[in-house]
C-alpha positions in Angstrom: 30.5 -8.3 13.0 27.6 -5.5 12.5 24.9 -4.8 15.3 21.3 -5.8 14.1 19.6 -2.7 13.2 17.1 -1.0 16.0 13.9 -1.2 14.3 12.5 2.2 13.3 8.8 1.4 13.7 7.4 -0.2 16.3 4.9 -3.4 15.3 2.1 -3.8 15.2 1.2 -0.7 13.8 -1.3 1.3 11.7 0.8 2.1 8.3 -0.5 4.4 5.6 0.7 3.1 2.1 0.0 6.0 -0.4 -0.5 4.3 -4.2 -1.2 6.4 -7.5 -1.8 5.4 -10.7 -3.9 6.9 -14.1 -7.5 6.5 -13.3 -8.8 3.2 -14.1 -12.8 1.5 -12.9 -10.8 -1.3 -11.6 -7.7 0.2 -9.9 -9.0 0.6 -6.2 -10.2 -3.1 -6.3 -7.0 -4.6 -7.9 -4.5 -2.7 -5.8 -6.9 -3.7 -2.7 -6.7 -7.5 -4.0 -2.6 -7.0 -4.0 -2.6 -5.6 -0.4 -4.6 -8.1 0.9 -2.8 -11.0 -0.4 -0.2 -9.5 2.4 -2.6 -8.3 5.3 -5.6 -10.6 5.6 -7.3 -8.2 7.5 -7.6 -5.1 5.1 -11.4 -3.6 4.4 -12.5 -1.4 2.3 -12.7 1.3 5.3 -8.8 1.1 5.1 -8.6 2.8 1.8 -9.1 6.2 0.9 -9.7 7.2 -2.7 -8.8 11.0 -4.1 -8.9 11.5 -8.3 -6.4 14.4 -9.7 -7.5 17.4 -10.2 -7.3 16.9 -14.0 -9.4 13.7 -13.5 -6.4 11.2 -15.0 -5.3 9.8 -12.3 -6.2 8.3 -8.7 -4.3 7.9 -5.7 -5.0 5.6 -2.8 -4.1 5.8 0.6 -4.5 2.1 1.9 -3.8 2.0 5.8 -2.6 -1.4 7.0 -2.2 -3.1 10.2 1.7 -4.0 10.1 3.2 -6.6 12.0 6.6 -6.6 10.7 8.9 -5.1 8.0 9.2 -8.2 6.4 5.3 -7.5 5.9 5.6 -4.3 4.8 8.9 -5.0 2.3 6.3 -7.7 0.7 3.6 -5.1 0.4 5.7 -2.6 -1.6 7.5 -5.1 -4.1 3.8 -6.4 -4.9 2.3 -3.1 -5.1 5.6 -1.5 -6.9 5.3 -4.6 -9.5 1.8 -4.4 -10.4 1.5 -2.9 -14.2 -1.1 0.0 -13.0 1.0 1.3 -10.4 3.0 4.6 -11.1 4.1 5.5 -7.5 4.1 4.1 -4.6 5.2 6.5 -0.9 
């Protein structure tokens, strides 16, 4: 029988998630709504937006107050499944 894994992250914690995709007027709002399903306390102040030097791509750093690994996993699954998203770190 294997022993349970020791948690790498102590919860609750502020956890940044980087989301990248093609520049689109609704990208930031759409990603906000996708993440907010899993992190109800998310606000606009928790999102930092950067546009690529060529102007074709945008990256968002969304900092959530994570309460569990399961919550983070659900956020990553939801965001990576969205068609507007190219990469999630």
